[in-house]
PAMAR-622979 format. One record per residue: residue in three letters; residue number from 1; x, y, z of N, C-alpha, C in turn. Coordinates in Angstrom, 3 decimals, padded with zeros to 6 digits. Atoms other than C-alpha are relative to their C-alpha. Layout:
N
<"ALA",NUM,<X,Y,Z>,<X,Y,Z>,<X,Y,Z>>
...
# end
This chain:
263
<"MET",1,<000.166,000.759,001.245>,<110.815,108.647,126.548>,<001.336,-000.619,-000.391>>
<"SER",2,<-001.231,000.670,000.412>,<113.358,106.140,125.241>,<000.489,000.563,-001.328>>
<"GLN",3,<-000.605,-000.450,001.245>,<115.604,106.666,122.226>,<000.062,-001.157,-000.988>>
<"PRO",4,<-000.162,001.085,000.980>,<115.877,104.728,118.948>,<001.224,-000.854,000.312>>
<"ARG",5,<-001.086,000.935,-000.299>,<118.087,101.654,119.220>,<000.441,-000.729,-001.272>>
<"PRO",6,<-000.481,000.691,001.198>,<119.704,100.929,115.834>,<000.962,-001.128,000.321>>
<"ASP",7,<-000.915,001.065,-000.397>,<122.203,098.782,117.730>,<-000.715,-001.322,000.227>>
<"LEU",8,<000.783,001.222,-000.208>,<119.368,096.287,118.305>,<-000.681,-000.482,-001.281>>
<"ALA",9,<000.609,000.405,001.279>,<118.413,095.999,114.606>,<000.295,-001.474,-000.268>>
<"PRO",10,<-000.202,001.435,000.239>,<117.981,092.382,113.451>,<001.179,-000.266,-000.923>>
<"ASP",11,<-001.162,000.411,000.780>,<121.095,090.699,112.092>,<-000.153,-001.476,-000.312>>
<"ALA",12,<000.230,001.389,000.402>,<120.453,087.540,110.104>,<001.265,-000.844,000.088>>
<"GLY",13,<-001.243,000.747,-000.096>,<124.120,086.574,110.484>,<000.298,-000.538,001.381>>
<"LEU",14,<-000.213,000.493,-001.357>,<123.805,085.874,114.198>,<-000.352,-001.480,000.105>>
<"SER",15,<000.409,001.370,-000.296>,<123.627,082.355,115.585>,<-001.368,000.024,000.697>>
<"ARG",16,<001.296,000.054,-000.667>,<120.336,081.175,117.036>,<000.111,000.465,001.451>>
<"ASP",17,<-000.176,-000.419,-001.391>,<121.637,081.619,120.578>,<000.175,001.512,000.093>>
<"GLU",18,<-000.206,-001.446,-000.002>,<122.764,085.161,119.741>,<-001.286,000.748,-000.316>>
<"MET",19,<001.292,-000.623,000.308>,<119.382,085.984,118.212>,<-000.906,000.008,001.228>>
<"GLU",20,<000.854,000.080,-001.179>,<117.568,084.788,121.308>,<000.509,000.918,001.110>>
<"ALA",21,<-000.557,-000.919,-000.998>,<119.945,086.749,123.545>,<-000.351,001.443,-000.351>>
<"LEU",22,<000.362,-001.348,000.426>,<119.281,089.869,121.477>,<-001.472,000.269,000.281>>
<"GLN",23,<001.422,-000.188,-000.293>,<115.538,089.333,121.848>,<-000.234,000.280,001.478>>
<"ARG",24,<000.149,-000.280,-001.437>,<115.893,089.247,125.625>,<000.429,001.428,000.321>>
<"GLU",25,<-000.430,-001.394,-000.185>,<117.781,092.541,125.434>,<-001.077,000.959,-000.504>>
<"ILE",26,<001.083,-000.830,000.554>,<114.994,093.983,123.267>,<-001.164,000.044,000.976>>
<"ALA",27,<001.106,000.035,-000.959>,<112.349,092.838,125.759>,<000.307,000.865,001.213>>
<"ASP",28,<-000.379,-000.844,-001.133>,<114.290,094.559,128.544>,<-000.115,001.483,-000.347>>
<"ALA",29,<000.067,-001.402,000.431>,<114.371,097.781,126.498>,<-001.425,000.446,-000.316>>
<"ALA",30,<001.370,-000.333,000.397>,<110.678,097.604,125.545>,<-000.780,000.578,001.173>>
<"VAL",31,<000.916,-000.595,-000.983>,<108.015,099.627,127.361>,<-001.386,-000.555,-000.301>>
<"PHE",32,<001.287,000.648,000.231>,<104.824,097.590,127.723>,<-001.127,000.739,000.732>>
<"GLU",33,<001.068,-000.834,-000.554>,<102.649,100.467,128.926>,<-000.117,001.239,-000.879>>
<"ASP",34,<000.239,-001.169,000.845>,<101.183,103.581,127.331>,<001.065,001.062,000.247>>
<"ALA",35,<-001.015,-001.056,-000.077>,<103.953,106.091,126.588>,<000.030,000.717,-001.344>>
<"PHE",36,<000.114,-000.721,001.264>,<102.751,108.198,123.678>,<-000.740,001.300,000.236>>
<"ALA",37,<000.516,-001.352,-000.187>,<101.566,111.739,123.113>,<-001.367,000.228,-000.642>>
<"PHE",38,<001.256,-000.223,000.711>,<098.420,111.207,121.024>,<-001.184,-000.581,000.757>>
<"ASP",39,<001.246,000.498,-000.583>,<094.808,110.576,121.983>,<-000.483,-001.184,-000.837>>
<"PRO",40,<000.444,001.150,000.792>,<093.822,107.022,120.908>,<-001.396,000.179,-000.602>>
<"ASN",41,<001.352,-000.206,000.520>,<090.250,108.253,120.386>,<-000.013,000.736,-001.341>>
<"THR",42,<-000.054,-000.748,001.262>,<091.425,110.309,117.386>,<000.534,-000.819,-001.161>>
<"ILE",43,<-000.760,000.711,001.022>,<093.105,107.526,115.430>,<-000.780,-000.310,-001.262>>
<"SER",44,<000.764,000.383,001.189>,<090.246,106.650,113.071>,<-001.056,001.022,-000.388>>
<"ASN",45,<001.036,-001.004,000.261>,<088.138,109.821,113.067>,<000.565,001.113,-000.887>>
<"PRO",46,<-000.555,-001.017,000.895>,<088.810,112.054,110.023>,<-000.323,001.422,000.429>>
<"LEU",47,<000.371,-001.338,-000.455>,<087.141,114.996,111.792>,<000.656,000.378,001.319>>
<"ALA",48,<-000.587,-000.236,-001.322>,<089.112,114.663,115.019>,<001.215,000.908,-000.096>>
<"THR",49,<-001.237,-000.754,-000.152>,<091.839,117.017,116.149>,<000.612,-000.359,001.334>>
<"THR",50,<-000.660,000.251,-001.265>,<094.390,116.664,118.884>,<-000.345,001.109,000.980>>
<"SER",51,<000.298,-001.002,-001.023>,<094.182,118.598,122.142>,<000.604,001.361,-000.337>>
<"SER",52,<-000.636,-001.252,000.403>,<096.487,121.208,120.586>,<-000.557,000.541,-001.308>>
<"GLY",53,<000.618,-000.451,001.236>,<094.265,121.540,117.522>,<000.639,-000.571,-001.247>>
<"GLY",54,<-000.665,000.587,001.150>,<096.558,119.467,115.285>,<-000.771,-001.165,-000.590>>
<"GLN",55,<000.635,001.118,000.680>,<095.758,116.530,113.053>,<000.104,-001.282,000.828>>
<"PRO",56,<-000.107,001.292,-000.683>,<095.126,112.958,114.265>,<001.359,-000.642,-000.253>>
<"PRO",57,<-001.301,000.649,000.175>,<098.158,110.692,114.646>,<000.081,-000.790,-001.295>>
<"VAL",58,<-000.252,000.821,001.185>,<099.704,108.878,111.697>,<000.161,-001.453,000.452>>
<"VAL",59,<-000.018,001.425,-000.346>,<098.984,105.151,112.033>,<000.479,-000.773,-001.220>>
<"VAL",60,<-000.644,000.694,001.109>,<101.103,102.853,109.888>,<-000.192,-001.501,000.135>>
<"GLY",61,<000.133,001.447,000.069>,<100.211,099.293,108.922>,<001.134,-000.596,-000.805>>
<"VAL",62,<-001.150,000.632,000.641>,<103.009,096.907,107.915>,<-000.304,-001.470,-000.248>>
<"ASP",63,<000.188,001.412,000.323>,<102.786,093.579,106.112>,<001.022,-000.395,-001.063>>
<"GLN",64,<-001.005,000.526,000.909>,<104.917,091.347,103.909>,<-000.624,-000.911,-001.041>>
<"SER",65,<000.251,001.021,000.998>,<104.682,089.390,100.715>,<001.366,-000.518,-000.434>>
<"PHE",66,<-001.289,000.600,000.334>,<107.337,087.197,099.169>,<000.072,-000.317,-001.490>>
<"LEU",67,<-000.265,000.261,001.408>,<108.864,086.757,095.723>,<000.869,-001.233,-000.116>>
<"THR",68,<-000.727,001.255,000.190>,<110.253,083.524,094.353>,<000.951,000.100,-001.178>>
<"ASN",69,<-000.937,000.077,001.122>,<113.160,082.714,092.094>,<-000.469,-001.039,-001.010>>
<"ASP",70,<000.390,000.926,001.062>,<113.116,080.488,089.024>,<-000.178,-001.429,000.506>>
<"ASP",71,<000.143,001.337,-000.581>,<113.395,077.404,091.248>,<-001.230,-000.114,000.900>>
<"GLY",72,<001.187,000.016,-000.835>,<110.243,078.378,093.128>,<000.266,000.247,001.466>>
<"ASP",73,<-000.344,-000.265,-001.392>,<112.071,079.271,096.339>,<-000.187,001.484,000.310>>
<"GLN",74,<000.112,-001.387,-000.423>,<111.257,082.425,098.263>,<001.399,000.567,000.242>>
<"ASP",75,<-001.334,-000.574,-000.163>,<114.317,084.637,097.950>,<-000.009,001.495,000.277>>
<"ARG",76,<000.096,-001.431,-000.255>,<113.025,088.210,098.398>,<-001.284,000.294,000.788>>
<"ALA",77,<001.175,-000.471,-000.742>,<110.646,089.999,100.759>,<-000.464,001.319,-000.602>>
<"LEU",78,<000.601,-001.267,000.382>,<108.284,092.724,099.623>,<-000.704,000.537,001.243>>
<"SER",79,<000.551,-000.584,-001.218>,<107.564,094.894,102.648>,<-000.874,001.188,-000.387>>
<"ALA",80,<000.970,-001.034,000.362>,<104.450,097.034,102.271>,<-000.392,000.801,001.233>>
<"VAL",81,<000.290,-000.926,-001.093>,<103.698,100.067,104.427>,<-001.104,000.941,-000.454>>
<"VAL",82,<001.107,-000.913,000.292>,<100.429,102.003,104.466>,<-000.167,000.938,001.188>>
<"ALA",83,<000.155,-001.015,-001.040>,<100.200,105.260,106.426>,<-001.389,000.617,-000.095>>
<"MET",84,<001.353,-000.547,-000.059>,<096.779,106.511,107.542>,<-000.054,001.107,001.048>>
<"ARG",85,<000.268,-001.050,-000.980>,<095.575,109.625,109.312>,<-001.514,000.226,000.028>>
<"GLY",86,<001.436,-000.198,-000.110>,<092.036,109.904,110.639>,<-000.806,-000.945,-000.861>>
<"GLY",87,<000.708,000.991,000.789>,<091.033,106.746,108.793>,<000.208,000.106,-001.499>>
<"GLU",88,<-000.243,-000.198,001.426>,<092.294,108.002,105.407>,<001.452,-000.347,-000.335>>
<"VAL",89,<-001.354,000.321,000.443>,<095.321,106.667,103.499>,<000.691,001.266,-000.484>>
<"ILE",90,<-000.748,-001.184,000.421>,<097.967,109.368,103.122>,<001.296,-000.361,-000.727>>
<"GLU",91,<-001.222,000.396,000.706>,<100.942,107.378,101.817>,<000.097,-001.522,-000.028>>
<"ARG",92,<-000.278,001.428,000.134>,<101.886,103.908,100.553>,<001.393,-000.149,-000.602>>
<"VAL",93,<-001.336,000.266,000.527>,<105.430,102.657,100.024>,<000.306,-001.486,000.170>>
<"PHE",94,<-000.467,001.368,-000.219>,<107.170,099.321,099.615>,<001.478,-000.079,-000.364>>
<"ALA",95,<-001.402,000.270,000.327>,<110.672,097.918,099.405>,<000.157,-001.498,-000.222>>
<"VAL",96,<-000.308,001.396,000.281>,<112.013,094.665,097.999>,<001.457,-000.247,000.363>>
<"THR",97,<-001.357,000.303,-000.467>,<115.049,093.147,099.692>,<000.191,-001.511,000.071>>
<"PRO",98,<-000.256,001.448,-000.065>,<116.727,089.719,099.783>,<-000.408,-000.582,001.352>>
<"LEU",99,<000.218,000.772,-001.220>,<115.677,087.121,102.321>,<001.288,-000.753,000.314>>
<"GLU",100,<-001.299,000.572,-000.336>,<118.739,085.943,104.205>,<-000.087,-001.321,000.743>>
<"ILE",101,<000.138,001.246,-000.750>,<117.392,083.127,106.376>,<-001.412,-000.544,-000.180>>
<"PRO",102,<001.350,000.561,000.063>,<114.421,080.722,106.372>,<-000.826,000.408,001.209>>
<"TYR",103,<000.872,-000.275,-001.144>,<111.433,081.102,108.669>,<000.345,-000.942,001.149>>
<"ILE",104,<-000.247,000.761,-001.229>,<112.222,079.976,112.228>,<-000.999,000.499,001.038>>
<"PRO",105,<000.981,-000.475,-000.989>,<109.372,080.088,114.789>,<000.668,000.749,001.148>>
<"GLY",106,<-000.535,-000.811,-001.081>,<110.032,082.831,117.321>,<001.105,000.944,-000.418>>
<"LEU",107,<-001.097,-000.849,000.485>,<112.738,084.475,115.186>,<-000.390,000.719,-001.295>>
<"LEU",108,<000.509,-000.606,001.229>,<110.562,086.077,112.516>,<000.678,001.330,-000.312>>
<"SER",109,<-000.546,-001.331,000.266>,<112.063,089.535,112.951>,<001.385,-000.060,-000.630>>
<"PHE",110,<-001.319,000.099,000.617>,<115.491,088.283,111.874>,<-000.105,-000.374,-001.478>>
<"ARG",111,<000.265,000.274,001.421>,<113.991,087.125,108.563>,<-000.631,001.208,-000.683>>
<"GLU",112,<000.792,-001.052,000.635>,<111.615,090.045,107.947>,<000.317,001.403,000.502>>
<"GLY",113,<-000.237,-001.309,-000.592>,<112.944,092.879,110.117>,<000.773,000.947,-000.895>>
<"ALA",114,<-000.795,-000.870,000.871>,<115.602,094.232,107.747>,<-000.815,000.483,-001.198>>
<"PRO",115,<000.871,-000.494,001.067>,<113.136,094.344,104.804>,<-001.011,001.042,000.481>>
<"ILE",116,<000.962,-000.967,-000.530>,<110.606,096.151,107.005>,<000.676,001.337,000.270>>
<"LEU",117,<-000.708,-001.250,-000.284>,<113.154,098.709,108.166>,<000.343,000.726,-001.296>>
<"ALA",118,<-000.285,-000.621,001.296>,<114.098,099.307,104.513>,<-001.239,000.700,-000.549>>
<"ALA",119,<001.240,-000.618,000.485>,<110.459,099.996,103.625>,<-000.346,001.237,000.814>>
<"LEU",120,<000.319,-001.145,-000.850>,<109.988,102.321,106.594>,<000.870,001.210,-000.343>>
<"GLU",121,<-000.873,-001.096,000.410>,<112.931,104.383,105.334>,<-000.573,000.754,-001.196>>
<"GLU",122,<000.592,-000.640,001.176>,<110.854,105.149,102.221>,<-001.131,000.957,000.371>>
<"LEU",123,<001.117,-000.863,-000.412>,<108.113,106.885,104.233>,<000.459,001.452,000.103>>
<"SER",124,<-000.294,-001.428,-000.165>,<108.002,110.674,104.023>,<-000.684,000.578,001.238>>
<"VAL",125,<000.683,-000.470,-001.203>,<105.647,111.008,107.010>,<000.614,-000.679,001.217>>
<"ASP",126,<-000.506,000.569,-001.243>,<106.616,110.390,110.628>,<-001.102,-000.804,000.691>>
<"PRO",127,<001.030,000.823,-000.641>,<104.677,107.472,112.150>,<-000.160,000.340,001.488>>
<"ASP",128,<000.290,-000.121,-001.426>,<102.990,107.921,115.514>,<-000.299,-001.352,000.619>>
<"LEU",129,<000.374,001.330,-000.485>,<101.942,104.269,115.781>,<000.166,-000.997,-001.129>>
<"PHE",130,<-000.125,001.108,000.935>,<102.845,101.016,114.028>,<-000.969,-001.120,000.379>>
<"LEU",131,<000.719,001.262,-000.174>,<100.544,098.014,113.574>,<000.652,-001.021,-000.926>>
<"PHE",132,<-000.680,001.032,000.764>,<102.355,094.856,112.463>,<-000.854,-001.260,-000.090>>
<"ASP",133,<000.582,001.328,000.142>,<101.005,091.609,111.083>,<000.984,-000.973,000.635>>
<"GLY",134,<-000.912,000.852,-000.746>,<102.743,089.548,113.749>,<-000.126,000.276,001.486>>
<"SER",135,<000.124,-000.087,-001.449>,<103.298,089.257,117.467>,<000.803,001.159,000.577>>
<"GLY",136,<-000.758,-000.942,-000.807>,<104.430,091.797,120.020>,<000.507,-000.727,001.230>>
<"ARG",137,<-000.434,000.636,-001.246>,<104.759,090.734,123.645>,<-000.455,-001.451,000.101>>
<"ILE",138,<000.384,001.416,000.011>,<102.909,087.467,122.981>,<001.049,-000.753,-000.813>>
<"HIS",139,<-001.186,000.561,000.648>,<106.208,085.793,122.195>,<000.820,-000.711,001.079>>
<"PHE",140,<-000.758,000.801,-000.956>,<108.515,083.256,123.823>,<000.920,000.848,000.878>>
<"ARG",141,<-000.926,-000.861,-000.745>,<110.970,085.985,124.846>,<-000.523,001.431,000.081>>
<"GLN",142,<000.685,-001.297,-000.095>,<108.447,088.884,124.868>,<000.550,001.001,-001.018>>
<"ALA",143,<-000.643,-000.876,000.986>,<110.064,090.260,121.707>,<-000.348,-000.437,-001.413>>
<"GLY",144,<000.430,000.274,001.363>,<107.982,089.537,118.619>,<000.376,001.135,-000.931>>
<"ILE",145,<-000.441,-000.960,001.011>,<108.414,091.504,115.418>,<-000.482,001.415,000.304>>
<"ALA",146,<000.502,-001.330,-000.337>,<106.229,094.393,116.656>,<000.832,000.643,001.107>>
<"THR",147,<-000.862,-000.510,-001.059>,<108.368,094.733,119.770>,<001.380,000.357,-000.547>>
<"HIS",148,<-001.333,-000.223,000.553>,<111.627,094.426,117.859>,<000.042,001.290,-000.824>>
<"MET",149,<000.009,-001.177,000.862>,<110.720,097.042,115.234>,<-000.346,001.266,000.794>>
<"GLY",150,<000.378,-001.157,-000.803>,<109.085,099.337,117.788>,<001.156,000.529,000.821>>
<"VAL",151,<-001.141,-000.419,-000.812>,<112.164,099.378,120.014>,<001.087,000.608,-000.885>>
<"VAL",152,<-001.048,-000.510,000.883>,<114.599,099.857,117.119>,<-000.326,001.416,-000.474>>
<"ARG",153,<000.402,-001.330,000.468>,<112.592,102.848,115.835>,<-000.487,000.908,001.123>>
<"ASP",154,<000.589,-000.708,-001.138>,<111.297,103.923,119.282>,<-001.307,000.683,-000.392>>
<"VAL",155,<001.343,-000.459,000.374>,<107.767,104.280,117.918>,<-001.004,-000.937,000.663>>
<"PRO",156,<001.033,000.879,-000.555>,<104.650,102.980,119.719>,<-000.449,-001.033,-001.034>>
<"SER",157,<000.296,001.062,000.955>,<103.763,099.645,118.165>,<-000.885,-001.062,000.633>>
<"ILE",158,<000.946,001.043,-000.410>,<101.185,096.869,118.324>,<000.171,-001.186,-000.937>>
<"GLY",159,<-000.012,001.212,000.802>,<101.351,093.271,117.152>,<-001.403,-000.560,-000.151>>
<"VAL",160,<001.322,000.566,000.303>,<098.274,091.791,115.474>,<000.234,-001.332,-000.709>>
<"ALA",161,<-000.291,001.324,000.540>,<098.663,088.038,114.965>,<-001.289,-000.781,-000.229>>
<"LYS",162,<001.183,000.804,000.326>,<096.222,085.592,113.392>,<-000.057,-001.293,000.807>>
<"SER",163,<-000.025,001.213,-000.815>,<097.302,082.678,115.590>,<000.779,000.274,001.276>>
<"LEU",164,<-000.628,-000.180,-001.309>,<098.497,082.294,119.168>,<001.335,-000.724,000.026>>
<"LEU",165,<-001.340,000.566,000.013>,<102.264,081.775,119.296>,<000.316,-000.704,001.316>>
<"CYS",166,<-000.293,000.548,-001.314>,<102.478,081.102,123.040>,<-000.906,000.683,001.015>>
<"GLY",167,<000.879,-000.547,-001.025>,<100.802,081.936,126.329>,<-001.305,-000.777,000.094>>
<"SER",168,<001.257,000.713,-000.259>,<097.453,080.780,127.715>,<-001.159,000.979,000.118>>
<"PRO",169,<001.189,-000.844,-000.167>,<094.016,082.342,127.298>,<-000.580,-000.135,001.402>>
<"ARG",170,<000.631,000.020,-001.316>,<092.286,083.273,130.543>,<-001.453,-000.445,-000.063>>
<"GLY",171,<001.364,000.476,000.158>,<088.998,082.005,129.153>,<-000.161,-000.619,-001.377>>
<"ASP",172,<000.298,000.628,001.284>,<087.338,080.323,126.197>,<000.105,001.037,-001.112>>
<"THR",173,<-000.125,-000.910,001.144>,<088.188,081.916,122.825>,<-000.793,-000.468,-001.208>>
<"ASP",174,<000.812,000.502,001.113>,<085.739,079.940,120.682>,<-001.303,000.775,-000.107>>
<"ASP",175,<001.303,-000.601,000.301>,<082.774,081.678,119.039>,<-000.302,001.201,000.903>>
<"LEU",176,<000.177,-001.178,-000.849>,<083.265,084.941,120.924>,<-000.899,001.032,-000.681>>
<"PRO",177,<000.768,-001.106,000.574>,<080.781,087.779,120.421>,<000.932,001.112,-000.478>>
<"GLU",178,<-000.793,-001.112,000.526>,<082.088,090.695,118.384>,<000.257,001.041,001.094>>
<"GLY",179,<-000.376,-000.985,-001.001>,<083.958,093.177,120.551>,<000.546,-000.585,001.284>>
<"THR",180,<-000.474,000.664,-001.215>,<084.945,090.607,123.189>,<001.531,-000.077,000.014>>
<"THR",181,<-001.438,000.220,-000.170>,<088.493,090.433,124.552>,<000.215,-001.018,001.117>>
<"VAL",182,<-000.373,001.003,-000.997>,<090.082,087.563,126.498>,<001.502,000.119,000.237>>
<"GLY",183,<-001.407,-000.171,-000.316>,<093.402,088.032,128.274>,<000.831,-001.218,-000.351>>
<"ILE",184,<-000.991,001.050,000.244>,<096.451,086.018,127.209>,<001.125,000.200,001.004>>
<"GLU",185,<-001.021,-000.125,-001.033>,<098.853,085.344,130.072>,<001.167,-000.933,-000.279>>
<"SER",186,<-001.199,000.804,000.203>,<102.348,083.933,130.194>,<-000.136,-001.349,000.693>>
<"ASN",187,<-000.083,001.323,-000.611>,<103.027,080.296,130.956>,<001.459,-000.452,-000.066>>
<"SER",188,<-001.374,000.496,-000.083>,<106.102,078.071,131.100>,<000.784,000.194,-001.297>>
<"ARG",189,<-000.678,-000.182,001.283>,<106.886,078.752,127.417>,<000.475,001.443,-000.203>>
<"VAL",190,<-000.295,-001.417,000.156>,<107.337,082.491,127.986>,<000.992,000.448,001.072>>
<"ASP",191,<-000.966,-000.537,-000.956>,<110.274,084.294,129.605>,<-000.620,001.145,000.794>>
<"ALA",192,<000.676,-000.973,-000.865>,<108.013,086.091,132.088>,<-000.647,-000.784,001.132>>
<"PRO",193,<000.677,000.707,-001.083>,<106.473,085.226,135.451>,<-001.359,-000.531,-000.451>>
<"ASP",194,<001.297,000.569,000.352>,<103.492,082.899,135.041>,<-001.128,000.944,000.415>>
<"GLY",195,<001.145,-000.850,-000.283>,<100.255,084.861,134.843>,<000.153,001.431,-000.469>>
<"THR",196,<-000.192,-001.354,000.530>,<101.792,088.031,133.326>,<-000.931,000.219,-001.186>>
<"LEU",197,<000.889,-000.316,001.120>,<099.253,089.677,131.000>,<000.844,000.427,-001.187>>
<"LEU",198,<-000.790,-000.268,001.199>,<100.855,089.577,127.545>,<-000.782,000.764,-001.059>>
<"GLY",199,<000.840,-000.610,001.018>,<097.932,090.760,125.430>,<-001.394,-000.581,000.075>>
<"TYR",200,<001.398,000.453,000.010>,<094.437,089.786,124.373>,<-000.342,-000.743,-001.286>>
<"ALA",201,<000.754,000.472,001.155>,<092.453,087.593,122.056>,<-001.105,001.020,-000.226>>
<"VAL",202,<000.925,-001.089,000.303>,<090.347,090.250,120.331>,<-000.922,-000.420,-001.142>>
<"GLN",203,<000.987,000.387,001.007>,<087.150,089.442,118.463>,<-000.484,001.253,-000.734>>
<"THR",204,<000.339,-001.214,000.740>,<086.985,092.212,115.869>,<-001.256,-000.153,-000.842>>
<"ARG",205,<001.189,000.271,000.819>,<084.312,090.563,113.713>,<-000.554,-001.366,000.391>>
<"GLN",206,<000.598,001.297,-000.248>,<081.850,087.706,114.120>,<-001.208,-000.190,-000.901>>
<"TYR",207,<001.180,000.317,000.802>,<079.284,085.969,111.945>,<-001.255,000.011,000.865>>
<"ASP",208,<001.301,000.086,-000.657>,<075.644,086.291,112.892>,<-000.659,-001.307,-000.414>>
<"SER",209,<000.458,001.326,000.407>,<075.157,082.563,112.481>,<000.449,-001.013,001.034>>
<"PRO",210,<-000.407,001.014,-000.981>,<075.181,079.562,114.828>,<000.880,-001.090,-000.602>>
<"ASN",211,<-000.682,001.091,000.673>,<076.895,077.379,112.223>,<001.437,000.291,-000.398>>
<"ARG",212,<-001.380,-000.330,000.332>,<080.146,079.230,111.648>,<000.450,001.185,000.840>>
<"TYR",213,<-000.502,-001.107,-000.798>,<082.399,081.608,113.510>,<001.393,000.396,-000.471>>
<"ILE",214,<-001.300,-000.564,000.339>,<085.473,083.780,113.029>,<000.900,-000.103,001.227>>
<"ASN",215,<-000.955,000.068,-001.106>,<088.553,083.159,115.160>,<000.460,001.410,000.391>>
<"PRO",216,<-000.474,-001.320,-000.413>,<089.872,086.090,117.210>,<001.410,000.280,-000.528>>
<"LEU",217,<-001.379,-000.396,000.199>,<093.049,088.025,116.545>,<000.710,-000.008,001.354>>
<"TYR",218,<-000.776,-000.019,-001.236>,<095.863,087.938,119.100>,<000.841,001.281,-000.005>>
<"VAL",219,<-000.529,-001.360,000.015>,<096.797,091.530,119.889>,<000.852,000.213,001.240>>
<"SER",220,<-000.870,-000.228,-001.150>,<099.715,092.499,122.075>,<000.824,001.268,-000.191>>
<"PRO",221,<-000.857,-001.174,000.105>,<101.798,095.559,122.881>,<001.337,-000.356,-000.614>>
<"GLY",222,<-001.357,000.139,000.508>,<104.968,095.960,120.888>,<000.947,000.833,000.834>>
<"HIS",223,<-000.866,-000.933,-000.731>,<106.519,099.028,122.473>,<-000.796,001.273,000.264>>
<"ARG",224,<000.612,-001.266,-000.416>,<105.199,102.080,124.369>,<-001.528,-000.006,-000.130>>
<"VAL",225,<001.455,000.159,-000.013>,<101.618,100.722,124.341>,<-000.323,-001.087,001.016>>
<"GLY",226,<000.421,001.011,-000.952>,<099.865,098.849,127.143>,<-000.948,-001.001,-000.629>>
<"PRO",227,<000.842,001.046,000.587>,<097.869,095.650,126.552>,<-001.448,000.423,-000.191>>
<"ASP",228,<001.394,-000.408,000.145>,<094.455,097.216,127.164>,<-000.168,001.010,-001.136>>
<"THR",229,<000.065,-000.980,001.086>,<095.147,100.147,124.854>,<000.204,-000.684,-001.351>>
<"ALA",230,<-000.219,000.724,001.256>,<096.465,097.768,122.184>,<-001.288,-000.666,-000.471>>
<"ALA",231,<001.264,000.650,000.363>,<093.207,095.797,122.264>,<-001.042,001.028,-000.423>>
<"ASP",232,<000.971,-001.050,000.338>,<091.108,098.979,122.226>,<000.281,000.581,-001.380>>
<"ILE",233,<-000.357,-000.568,001.306>,<093.012,100.344,119.227>,<-000.321,-000.983,-001.121>>
<"ALA",234,<000.322,000.996,001.022>,<092.650,097.081,117.293>,<-001.488,-000.007,-000.304>>
<"LEU",235,<001.449,-000.048,000.206>,<088.891,097.235,117.815>,<-000.414,001.299,-000.687>>
<"ALA",236,<000.369,-001.296,000.575>,<088.699,100.942,116.969>,<000.355,000.094,-001.478>>
<"LEU",237,<-000.452,-000.089,001.382>,<090.574,100.439,113.700>,<-000.595,-001.088,-000.893>>
<"SER",238,<000.648,001.047,000.796>,<088.511,097.444,112.559>,<-001.363,000.490,-000.474>>
<"SER",239,<001.293,-000.414,000.549>,<085.526,098.009,110.299>,<-000.798,-001.234,-000.374>>
<"SER",240,<000.784,001.161,000.417>,<083.770,095.362,108.230>,<000.870,-001.223,-000.251>>
<"TYR",241,<-000.918,001.113,000.205>,<086.841,093.133,108.070>,<000.610,-000.419,001.339>>
<"LYS",242,<-000.595,000.515,-001.232>,<088.622,091.005,110.653>,<001.239,000.795,000.397>>
<"LEU",243,<-001.237,-000.701,-000.305>,<091.975,092.786,110.400>,<-000.241,001.496,000.166>>
<"PRO",244,<000.056,-001.466,-000.061>,<092.364,096.390,111.558>,<000.411,000.605,-001.339>>
<"GLU",245,<-000.178,-000.562,001.335>,<092.331,098.660,108.509>,<001.455,000.233,-000.395>>
<"PRO",246,<-001.370,-000.223,000.464>,<096.019,099.684,108.487>,<000.706,-001.300,-000.412>>
<"VAL",247,<-000.631,001.275,000.337>,<097.140,096.037,108.489>,<-000.673,-000.622,-001.223>>
<"ARG",248,<000.726,000.554,001.153>,<094.421,094.934,106.051>,<000.438,000.682,-001.289>>
<"LEU",249,<-000.388,-000.734,001.203>,<095.353,097.671,103.598>,<001.462,-000.251,-000.359>>
<"ALA",250,<-001.391,000.352,000.287>,<099.066,096.873,103.948>,<000.080,-001.379,-000.650>>
<"ASP",251,<000.063,001.339,000.590>,<098.274,093.227,103.182>,<-000.447,000.087,-001.463>>
<"LYS",252,<000.496,-000.168,001.372>,<096.301,094.260,100.078>,<001.035,000.687,-000.872>>
<"TYR",253,<-001.013,-000.725,000.769>,<098.996,096.688,098.982>,<001.186,-000.903,-000.323>>
<"ALA",254,<-001.090,000.936,000.256>,<101.643,093.974,099.331>,<-000.332,-000.891,-001.189>>
<"ASP",255,<000.417,000.843,001.131>,<099.654,091.756,096.961>,<-000.029,000.800,-001.296>>
<"ASP",256,<000.075,-000.833,001.204>,<099.036,094.613,094.513>,<001.397,000.335,-000.519>>
<"ALA",257,<-001.360,-000.344,000.403>,<102.691,095.647,094.497>,<000.720,-001.210,-000.584>>
<"LYS",258,<-000.615,001.226,000.504>,<103.775,092.056,093.993>,<-000.429,-000.292,-001.439>>
<"LYS",259,<000.494,000.240,001.361>,<101.586,091.787,090.889>,<000.701,000.902,-001.008>>
<"THR",260,<-000.680,-000.904,000.940>,<103.256,094.833,089.339>,<001.420,-000.490,-000.305>>
<"LEU",261,<-001.350,000.528,000.214>,<106.641,093.143,089.788>,<-000.013,-001.280,-000.811>>
<"ASP",262,<000.116,001.260,000.738>,<105.395,089.866,088.341>,<-000.349,000.218,-001.473>>
<"ASP",263,<000.435,-000.270,001.383>,<104.034,091.558,085.193>,<001.207,000.105,-000.956>>
# end
């Protein structure tokens, strides 16, 4: 098992070239295969126990909201973290920290990573798995925010993105039946050999109607999780909503926490 890498934490003061070089180092340190001690079948079952008779793993969803200054500019990030065990919420925390740089495609973790790490420090439970609203290996340099945070903390992690940042689907992703997965492979925009499996388009929910459809999520390993397991976990943690529950609840908590600060 690898060790935490605080030396790879995002630094908003780096130049763009330095940020991209750091991402390549993170991708080299990442493990894109299953390397965890828990049984994925126990993650959402409140009655499940581990093989040793212990409790199911702690699954943590992470999402962000943003606060504006008097000029209407986003100047702070509100990072929301929801910890679940066996499908039940056991802890919710958030942190508010300054935003140091604007959004730059492919460099999201340097804008949002430090706020996320600050929120994770508020948790009293030890996470067994992270789910991030953002990309993992489906990234230009195979180092999306889920990979970056997973490597820095050395915790298994999965990226759950609403849109495809890069890579090519291995099949049609329109109007997929619920439960369908379609592989996403690398292409010329990704620092990986063409055809490398980066993750999956995952259809967690679908309308029962010929006139409208729900787009898939783009799920990829962040760290210490393989692509097939990442897709399976995203499906297992989804209920009546498109987003897996830990991420959906983190998104809702971010909005709720933001309202308390605005009052």
